[in-house]
MMTF fields as JSON, N, C-alpha, C and O atoms, coordinates in Angstrom:
{
  "mmtfVersion": "1.0.0",
  "mmtfProducer": "UNKNOWN",
  "numBonds": 367,
  "numAtoms": 368,
  "numGroups": 92,
  "numChains": 1,
  "numModels": 1,
  "chainsPerModel": [1],
  "groupsPerChain": [92],
  "chainIdList": ["A"],
  "bondAtomList": [4, 2, 8, 6, 12, 10, 16, 14, 20, 18, 24, 22, 28, 26, 32, 30, 36, 34, 40, 38, 44, 42, 48, 46, 52, 50, 56, 54, 60, 58, 64, 62, 68, 66, 72, 70, 76, 74, 80, 78, 84, 82, 88, 86, 92, 90, 96, 94, 100, 98, 104, 102, 108, 106, 112, 110, 116, 114, 120, 118, 124, 122, 128, 126, 132, 130, 136, 134, 140, 138, 144, 142, 148, 146, 152, 150, 156, 154, 160, 158, 164, 162, 168, 166, 172, 170, 176, 174, 180, 178, 184, 182, 188, 186, 192, 190, 196, 194, 200, 198, 204, 202, 208, 206, 212, 210, 216, 214, 220, 218, 224, 222, 228, 226, 232, 230, 236, 234, 240, 238, 244, 242, 248, 246, 252, 250, 256, 254, 260, 258, 264, 262, 268, 266, 272, 270, 276, 274, 280, 278, 284, 282, 288, 286, 292, 290, 296, 294, 300, 298, 304, 302, 308, 306, 312, 310, 316, 314, 320, 318, 324, 322, 328, 326, 332, 330, 336, 334, 340, 338, 344, 342, 348, 346, 352, 350, 356, 354, 360, 358, 364, 362],
  "bondOrderList": [1, 1, 1, 1, 1, 1, 1, 1, 1, 1, 1, 1, 1, 1, 1, 1, 1, 1, 1, 1, 1, 1, 1, 1, 1, 1, 1, 1, 1, 1, 1, 1, 1, 1, 1, 1, 1, 1, 1, 1, 1, 1, 1, 1, 1, 1, 1, 1, 1, 1, 1, 1, 1, 1, 1, 1, 1, 1, 1, 1, 1, 1, 1, 1, 1, 1, 1, 1, 1, 1, 1, 1, 1, 1, 1, 1, 1, 1, 1, 1, 1, 1, 1, 1, 1, 1, 1, 1, 1, 1, 1],
  "groupList": [{"groupName": "MET", "atomNameList": ["N", "CA", "C", "O"], "elementList": ["N", "C", "C", "O"], "formalChargeList": [0, 0, 0, 0], "bondAtomList": [1, 0, 2, 1, 3, 2], "bondOrderList": [1, 1, 2], "singleLetterCode": "M", "chemCompType": "L-PEPTIDE LINKING"}, {"groupName": "ALA", "atomNameList": ["N", "CA", "C", "O"], "elementList": ["N", "C", "C", "O"], "formalChargeList": [0, 0, 0, 0], "bondAtomList": [1, 0, 2, 1, 3, 2], "bondOrderList": [1, 1, 2], "singleLetterCode": "A", "chemCompType": "L-PEPTIDE LINKING"}, {"groupName": "PRO", "atomNameList": ["N", "CA", "C", "O"], "elementList": ["N", "C", "C", "O"], "formalChargeList": [0, 0, 0, 0], "bondAtomList": [1, 0, 2, 1, 3, 2], "bondOrderList": [1, 1, 2], "singleLetterCode": "P", "chemCompType": "L-PEPTIDE LINKING"}, {"groupName": "ASP", "atomNameList": ["N", "CA", "C", "O"], "elementList": ["N", "C", "C", "O"], "formalChargeList": [0, 0, 0, 0], "bondAtomList": [1, 0, 2, 1, 3, 2], "bondOrderList": [1, 1, 2], "singleLetterCode": "D", "chemCompType": "L-PEPTIDE LINKING"}, {"groupName": "VAL", "atomNameList": ["N", "CA", "C", "O"], "elementList": ["N", "C", "C", "O"], "formalChargeList": [0, 0, 0, 0], "bondAtomList": [1, 0, 2, 1, 3, 2], "bondOrderList": [1, 1, 2], "singleLetterCode": "V", "chemCompType": "L-PEPTIDE LINKING"}, {"groupName": "SER", "atomNameList": ["N", "CA", "C", "O"], "elementList": ["N", "C", "C", "O"], "formalChargeList": [0, 0, 0, 0], "bondAtomList": [1, 0, 2, 1, 3, 2], "bondOrderList": [1, 1, 2], "singleLetterCode": "S", "chemCompType": "L-PEPTIDE LINKING"}, {"groupName": "THR", "atomNameList": ["N", "CA", "C", "O"], "elementList": ["N", "C", "C", "O"], "formalChargeList": [0, 0, 0, 0], "bondAtomList": [1, 0, 2, 1, 3, 2], "bondOrderList": [1, 1, 2], "singleLetterCode": "T", "chemCompType": "L-PEPTIDE LINKING"}, {"groupName": "LEU", "atomNameList": ["N", "CA", "C", "O"], "elementList": ["N", "C", "C", "O"], "formalChargeList": [0, 0, 0, 0], "bondAtomList": [1, 0, 2, 1, 3, 2], "bondOrderList": [1, 1, 2], "singleLetterCode": "L", "chemCompType": "L-PEPTIDE LINKING"}, {"groupName": "ARG", "atomNameList": ["N", "CA", "C", "O"], "elementList": ["N", "C", "C", "O"], "formalChargeList": [0, 0, 0, 0], "bondAtomList": [1, 0, 2, 1, 3, 2], "bondOrderList": [1, 1, 2], "singleLetterCode": "R", "chemCompType": "L-PEPTIDE LINKING"}, {"groupName": "GLN", "atomNameList": ["N", "CA", "C", "O"], "elementList": ["N", "C", "C", "O"], "formalChargeList": [0, 0, 0, 0], "bondAtomList": [1, 0, 2, 1, 3, 2], "bondOrderList": [1, 1, 2], "singleLetterCode": "Q", "chemCompType": "L-PEPTIDE LINKING"}, {"groupName": "LYS", "atomNameList": ["N", "CA", "C", "O"], "elementList": ["N", "C", "C", "O"], "formalChargeList": [0, 0, 0, 0], "bondAtomList": [1, 0, 2, 1, 3, 2], "bondOrderList": [1, 1, 2], "singleLetterCode": "K", "chemCompType": "L-PEPTIDE LINKING"}, {"groupName": "GLY", "atomNameList": ["N", "CA", "C", "O"], "elementList": ["N", "C", "C", "O"], "formalChargeList": [0, 0, 0, 0], "bondAtomList": [1, 0, 2, 1, 3, 2], "bondOrderList": [1, 1, 2], "singleLetterCode": "G", "chemCompType": "PEPTIDE LINKING"}, {"groupName": "ASN", "atomNameList": ["N", "CA", "C", "O"], "elementList": ["N", "C", "C", "O"], "formalChargeList": [0, 0, 0, 0], "bondAtomList": [1, 0, 2, 1, 3, 2], "bondOrderList": [1, 1, 2], "singleLetterCode": "N", "chemCompType": "L-PEPTIDE LINKING"}, {"groupName": "GLU", "atomNameList": ["N", "CA", "C", "O"], "elementList": ["N", "C", "C", "O"], "formalChargeList": [0, 0, 0, 0], "bondAtomList": [1, 0, 2, 1, 3, 2], "bondOrderList": [1, 1, 2], "singleLetterCode": "E", "chemCompType": "L-PEPTIDE LINKING"}, {"groupName": "PHE", "atomNameList": ["N", "CA", "C", "O"], "elementList": ["N", "C", "C", "O"], "formalChargeList": [0, 0, 0, 0], "bondAtomList": [1, 0, 2, 1, 3, 2], "bondOrderList": [1, 1, 2], "singleLetterCode": "F", "chemCompType": "L-PEPTIDE LINKING"}, {"groupName": "HIS", "atomNameList": ["N", "CA", "C", "O"], "elementList": ["N", "C", "C", "O"], "formalChargeList": [0, 0, 0, 0], "bondAtomList": [1, 0, 2, 1, 3, 2], "bondOrderList": [1, 1, 2], "singleLetterCode": "H", "chemCompType": "L-PEPTIDE LINKING"}, {"groupName": "CYS", "atomNameList": ["N", "CA", "C", "O"], "elementList": ["N", "C", "C", "O"], "formalChargeList": [0, 0, 0, 0], "bondAtomList": [1, 0, 2, 1, 3, 2], "bondOrderList": [1, 1, 2], "singleLetterCode": "C", "chemCompType": "L-PEPTIDE LINKING"}],
  "groupTypeList": [0, 1, 2, 3, 4, 1, 1, 5, 6, 7, 1, 5, 7, 2, 8, 7, 1, 9, 7, 4, 10, 1, 1, 6, 11, 1, 2, 1, 4, 10, 4, 7, 9, 12, 5, 11, 1, 13, 1, 11, 9, 13, 4, 14, 15, 1, 15, 14, 15, 4, 4, 2, 8, 14, 11, 10, 11, 3, 5, 5, 13, 2, 11, 2, 0, 7, 2, 1, 13, 1, 1, 13, 1, 6, 7, 2, 5, 13, 13, 11, 8, 11, 1, 7, 1, 5, 11, 8, 16, 5, 6, 7],
  "groupIdList": [1, 2, 3, 4, 5, 6, 7, 8, 9, 10, 11, 12, 13, 14, 15, 16, 17, 18, 19, 20, 21, 22, 23, 24, 25, 26, 27, 28, 29, 30, 31, 32, 33, 34, 35, 36, 37, 38, 39, 40, 41, 42, 43, 44, 45, 46, 47, 48, 49, 50, 51, 52, 53, 54, 55, 56, 57, 58, 59, 60, 61, 62, 63, 64, 65, 66, 67, 68, 69, 70, 71, 72, 73, 74, 75, 76, 77, 78, 79, 80, 81, 82, 83, 84, 85, 86, 87, 88, 89, 90, 91, 92],
  "secStructList": [7, 7, 2, 2, 2, 2, 2, 2, 2, 2, 2, 2, 2, 2, 2, 2, 2, 2, 2, 2, 2, 2, 2, 2, 6, 7, 1, 3, 3, 3, 3, 3, 7, 7, 7, 1, 4, 4, 4, 6, 7, 7, 1, 7, 1, 7, 7, 7, 3, 3, 3, 3, 3, 7, 1, 6, 6, 1, 7, 1, 1, 7, 7, 7, 7, 7, 7, 2, 2, 2, 2, 2, 6, 6, 7, 1, 1, 2, 2, 2, 2, 2, 2, 2, 2, 2, 6, 7, 4, 4, 4, 7],
  "xCoordList": [3.623, 3.044, 2.451, 3.083, 1.229, 0.508, 1.237, 1.814, 1.218, 1.955, 1.528, 2.375, 0.232, -0.258, 0.237, 0.552, 0.301, 0.808, 2.329, 2.847, 3.013, 4.489, 4.755, 5.673, 3.971, 4.201, 4.008, 4.817, 2.945, 2.653, 3.747, 4.182, 4.169, 5.208, 6.516, 7.165, 6.916, 8.198, 8.193, 9.234, 7.03, 6.947, 7.155, 7.549, 6.895, 7.072, 8.518, 8.907, 9.294, 10.663, 11.596, 12.341, 11.583, 12.479, 12.126, 13.022, 10.863, 10.468, 10.831, 11.29, 10.628, 10.983, 12.496, 12.947, 13.271, 14.717, 15.175, 16.086, 14.512, 14.875, 14.514, 15.267, 13.381, 12.994, 13.951, 14.263, 14.433, 15.421, 16.721, 17.305, 17.174, 18.404, 18.227, 19.117, 17.148, 16.922, 16.841, 17.378, 16.202, 16.031, 17.327, 17.525, 18.213, 19.412, 20.666, 21.688, 20.598, 21.766, 22.699, 23.819, 22.256, 23.07, 23.149, 22.172, 24.335, 24.433, 23.849, 23.718, 23.515, 23.024, 22.211, 22.286, 21.428, 20.7, 20.921, 21.251, 20.729, 20.718, 19.315, 18.775, 18.704, 17.393, 17.517, 18.07, 17.009, 17.095, 15.747, 14.84, 15.592, 14.417, 14.83, 15.381, 14.572, 14.943, 13.658, 12.597, 13.774, 12.645, 12.971, 13.653, 12.481, 12.727, 13.704, 14.603, 13.554, 14.4, 15.855, 16.723, 16.143, 17.523, 18.192, 19.418, 17.383, 17.92, 18.025, 18.496, 17.591, 17.697, 16.376, 16.343, 15.294, 13.99, 13.59, 13.655, 13.184, 12.744, 11.283, 10.63, 10.76, 9.352, 8.737, 9.121, 7.784, 7.372, 6.145, 5.083, 6.367, 5.522, 6.421, 7.561, 5.963, 6.807, 7.081, 6.15, 8.365, 8.709, 10.122, 10.875, 10.468, 11.791, 12.467, 11.808, 13.796, 14.586, 15.244, 15.856, 15.119, 15.794, 16.808, 16.448, 18.062, 19.119, 20.009, 20.574, 20.119, 20.994, 22.462, 22.889, 23.23, 24.626, 25.479, 25.126, 26.59, 27.458, 28.827, 29.672, 29.097, 30.349, 30.78, 30.107, 31.91, 32.363, 32.696, 32.685, 32.996, 33.308, 32.101, 32.228, 30.903, 29.659, 29.628, 30.086, 29.087, 28.778, 27.657, 26.813, 27.629, 26.526, 25.271, 24.203, 25.399, 24.27, 23.614, 24.309, 22.301, 21.638, 21.775, 21.91, 21.74, 21.831, 20.416, 19.51, 20.265, 18.979, 17.918, 18.231, 16.676, 15.61, 15.315, 15.456, 14.918, 14.483, 13.128, 12.231, 12.937, 11.62, 10.546, 10.844, 9.327, 8.274, 8.039, 7.76, 8.142, 7.919, 8.952, 8.616, 10.217, 11.243, 11.105, 11.362, 10.704, 10.503, 9.355, 9.423, 8.292, 7.158, 7.538, 6.996, 8.47, 8.864, 9.573, 9.631, 10.097, 10.759, 9.879, 10.283, 8.634, 7.736, 7.046, 6.607, 6.94, 6.463, 4.933, 4.473, 4.143, 2.728, 1.943, 2.455, 0.71, -0.197, -0.351, -0.455, -0.369, -0.474, 0.685, 0.501, 1.894, 3.083, 3.1, 3.471, 2.688, 2.648, 1.621, 1.872, 0.476, -0.522, -0.06, -0.376, 0.686, 1.232, 2.164, 2.102, 3.023, 4.002, 3.22, 3.5, 2.272, 1.525, 0.762, 0.643, 0.238, -0.54, 0.28, -0.241, 1.576, 2.392, 2.31, 2.835, 1.668, 1.517, 2.577, 2.27, 3.849, 4.901, 5.135, 5.742, 4.678, 4.859, 4.04, 4.232, 3.096, 2.26, 2.89, 2.278, 4.074, 4.737, 5.01, 5.564],
  "yCoordList": [-29.976, -30.676, -31.982, -32.747, -32.197, -33.42, -34.608, -34.509, -35.75, -36.948, -37.372, -37.752, -37.308, -37.738, -36.764, -37.182, -35.492, -34.485, -34.688, -34.607, -34.94, -35.177, -36.439, -36.455, -37.45, -38.688, -38.442, -38.886, -37.74, -37.461, -36.572, -36.814, -35.549, -34.629, -35.348, -35.218, -36.117, -36.859, -37.912, -38.225, -38.461, -39.488, -38.828, -39.497, -37.545, -36.849, -36.366, -36.094, -36.259, -35.718, -36.512, -35.878, -37.813, -38.506, -38.173, -37.981, -38.102, -37.73, -36.277, -35.987, -35.383, -34.003, -33.884, -33.139, -34.587, -34.556, -35.005, -34.423, -36.06, -36.511, -35.47, -35.285, -34.776, -33.733, -32.569, -32.003, -32.187, -31.139, -31.502, -30.7, -32.744, -33.253, -33.197, -32.707, -33.669, -33.715, -32.309, -32.073, -31.38, -30.046, -29.25, -28.369, -29.565, -28.755, -29.441, -28.786, -30.759, -31.501, -31.792, -32.254, -31.53, -31.762, -33.295, -34.016, -33.768, -35.164, -35.511, -36.681, -34.476, -34.711, -33.496, -32.417, -33.708, -32.61, -32.653, -33.692, -31.494, -31.415, -31.024, -30.046, -31.781, -31.508, -30.878, -31.493, -29.673, -28.939, -28.581, -28.266, -28.626, -28.176, -27.508, -28.153, -26.19, -25.455, -25.326, -24.963, -25.617, -25.607, -24.677, -25.072, -23.436, -22.449, -21.407, -21.685, -20.193, -19.086, -19.357, -18.958, -20.028, -20.318, -21.293, -21.378, -21.999, -22.933, -22.242, -22.848, -20.99, -20.271, -20.17, -19.67, -20.637, -20.549, -19.083, -18.354, -18.654, -17.265, -17.194, -16.17, -18.278, -18.351, -19.412, -20.581, -18.996, -19.828, -20.718, -20.615, -21.581, -22.713, -23.839, -23.596, -25.067, -26.192, -26.239, -26.212, -26.309, -26.468, -27.005, -26.963, -27.51, -28.131, -27.413, -26.975, -27.297, -26.766, -27.962, -28.796, -28.043, -29.11, -28.33, -27.671, -28.428, -27.616, -28.524, -29.508, -28.175, -28.969, -28.778, -27.67, -29.893, -29.837, -30.416, -31.425, -29.763, -30.154, -30.612, -30.87, -30.728, -31.247, -30.58, -29.694, -31.047, -30.569, -29.083, -28.466, -28.512, -27.097, -26.183, -24.965, -26.809, -25.99, -25.197, -25.665, -23.998, -23.263, -23.965, -24.6, -23.868, -24.468, -23.616, -24.042, -22.416, -21.531, -21.69, -21.734, -21.778, -21.883, -20.564, -19.499, -20.647, -19.492, -18.856, -19.189, -17.949, -17.29, -18.32, -19.281, -18.104, -19.044, -18.912, -17.835, -19.985, -20.035, -19.365, -19.699, -18.441, -17.8, -18.871, -19.879, -18.652, -19.645, -19.987, -21.145, -19.016, -19.301, -20.272, -21.161, -20.112, -21.003, -22.378, -23.393, -22.41, -23.725, -24.485, -25.709, -23.802, -24.463, -25.266, -26.341, -24.729, -25.373, -26.73, -27.567, -26.945, -28.179, -29.228, -30.382, -28.828, -29.79, -30.659, -30.15, -31.925, -32.86, -32.945, -33.589, -32.315, -32.521, -31.268, -30.357, -31.247, -30.15, -30.12, -29.044, -31.303, -31.418, -30.684, -29.882, -30.988, -30.343, -28.833, -28.088, -28.393, -26.976, -26.286, -25.2, -26.939, -26.379, -26.313, -25.367, -27.33, -27.387, -26.204, -25.535, -25.941, -24.821, -23.505, -22.677, -23.317, -22.079, -21.825, -20.684, -22.914, -22.744, -22.831, -22.642, -23.121, -23.268, -24.659, -24.858, -25.619, -26.978, -27.884, -28.987, -27.426, -28.158, -29.537, -30.387, -29.779, -31.096, -32.162, -33.349, -31.747, -32.743, -33.245, -34.045, -32.798, -33.274, -34.709, -35.333],
  "zCoordList": [-30.554, -31.704, -31.196, -30.468, -31.604, -31.188, -31.775, -32.858, -31.065, -31.579, -32.997, -33.805, -33.297, -34.625, -35.712, -36.826, -35.387, -36.356, -36.511, -37.625, -35.454, -35.501, -36.36, -37.181, -36.164, -36.931, -38.428, -39.243, -38.782, -40.15, -40.791, -41.917, -40.045, -40.54, -40.719, -41.757, -39.706, -39.809, -40.884, -41.463, -41.155, -42.22, -43.595, -44.551, -43.686, -45.001, -45.216, -46.352, -44.176, -44.305, -45.276, -46.023, -45.288, -46.266, -47.704, -48.525, -48.024, -49.375, -49.706, -50.811, -48.763, -48.947, -49.131, -50.002, -48.347, -48.454, -49.864, -50.454, -50.379, -51.734, -52.773, -53.729, -52.624, -53.54, -53.502, -54.55, -52.324, -52.191, -52.872, -53.601, -52.623, -53.267, -54.813, -55.507, -55.325, -56.744, -57.318, -58.4, -56.652, -57.15, -57.147, -57.983, -56.197, -56.026, -56.558, -56.76, -56.79, -57.158, -56.021, -56.237, -54.804, -53.598, -53.339, -53.542, -52.887, -52.535, -51.122, -50.761, -50.366, -49.012, -48.56, -49.15, -47.488, -46.878, -45.373, -44.8, -44.751, -43.295, -42.897, -43.413, -41.975, -41.479, -40.078, -39.166, -39.918, -38.652, -38.132, -38.902, -36.785, -36.106, -34.841, -33.95, -34.733, -33.521, -32.665, -33.174, -31.418, -30.509, -29.346, -28.4, -29.42, -28.354, -28.775, -29.568, -28.259, -28.641, -28.351, -29.127, -27.249, -26.893, -27.885, -27.958, -28.62, -29.645, -31.011, -31.974, -31.099, -32.358, -33.111, -34.235, -32.508, -33.181, -33.277, -32.287, -34.447, -34.674, -35.099, -34.898, -35.687, -36.085, -35.179, -35.226, -34.36, -33.258, -33.572, -32.959, -34.551, -34.816, -35.206, -35.602, -35.113, -35.429, -36.944, -37.75, -37.318, -38.726, -38.801, -37.829, -39.971, -40.197, -41.359, -42.302, -41.279, -42.36, -43.028, -42.361, -44.339, -45.134, -45.994, -46.97, -45.604, -46.189, -47.082, -46.605, -48.378, -49.213, -48.794, -48.47, -48.807, -48.416, -49.548, -50.157, -49.809, -50.933, -50.483, -51.339, -49.215, -48.767, -47.421, -46.894, -46.916, -45.63, -45.578, -44.513, -46.769, -46.8, -46.717, -46.582, -46.801, -46.723, -45.426, -44.384, -45.506, -44.3, -43.567, -44.198, -42.262, -41.502, -41.559, -41.12, -42.098, -42.224, -43.574, -44.589, -43.619, -44.93, -45.698, -45.097, -47.017, -47.865, -47.976, -47.213, -48.934, -49.113, -49.558, -50.261, -49.141, -49.514, -51.002, -51.582, -51.595, -52.968, -53.077, -52.303, -53.995, -54.126, -54.433, -55.074, -53.984, -54.146, -55.593, -55.905, -56.502, -57.911, -58.452, -59.234, -58.043, -58.477, -57.844, -58.49, -56.594, -55.942, -56.535, -56.64, -56.93, -57.557, -58.79, -59.044, -59.544, -60.774, -60.515, -61.416, -59.323, -59.009, -58.397, -58.254, -58.02, -57.397, -58.424, -59.456, -58.182, -59.204, -59.386, -60.329, -58.512, -58.604, -58.241, -57.591, -58.67, -58.26, -56.753, -56.165, -56.105, -54.669, -54.005, -53.09, -54.5, -53.969, -54.148, -53.242, -55.345, -55.604, -54.675, -54.152, -54.488, -53.598, -52.13, -51.409, -51.713, -50.378, -50.177, -49.146, -51.146, -51.031, -50.942, -50.076, -51.805, -51.793, -50.501, -50.054, -49.896, -48.692, -47.398, -46.299, -47.56, -46.384, -45.749, -44.653, -46.406, -45.925, -46.505, -46.958, -46.501, -47.138, -46.541, -47.193, -45.334, -44.754, -45.41, -45.146, -46.292, -46.969, -48.273, -48.981, -48.591, -49.822, -49.667, -50.572]
}
């Protein structure tokens, strides 16, 4: 990932984390990024997982993904909904 793209993406993560917390009611989130097959990466482009966490008893594995239609309803703007639909979620 180019440094300017990384800077833009990482700058968006705090806002995205707050949106995930608000949408799920979770008190915290875990942000994960796997780089390389040995690290568990299965989709080979740069991306981050923002996983809602509800306490120490949570499994470290994320649950099923929220369907796009359900996720759209939690996004506050047309820009956010468009980003989800196009796969540009880092622009939230």
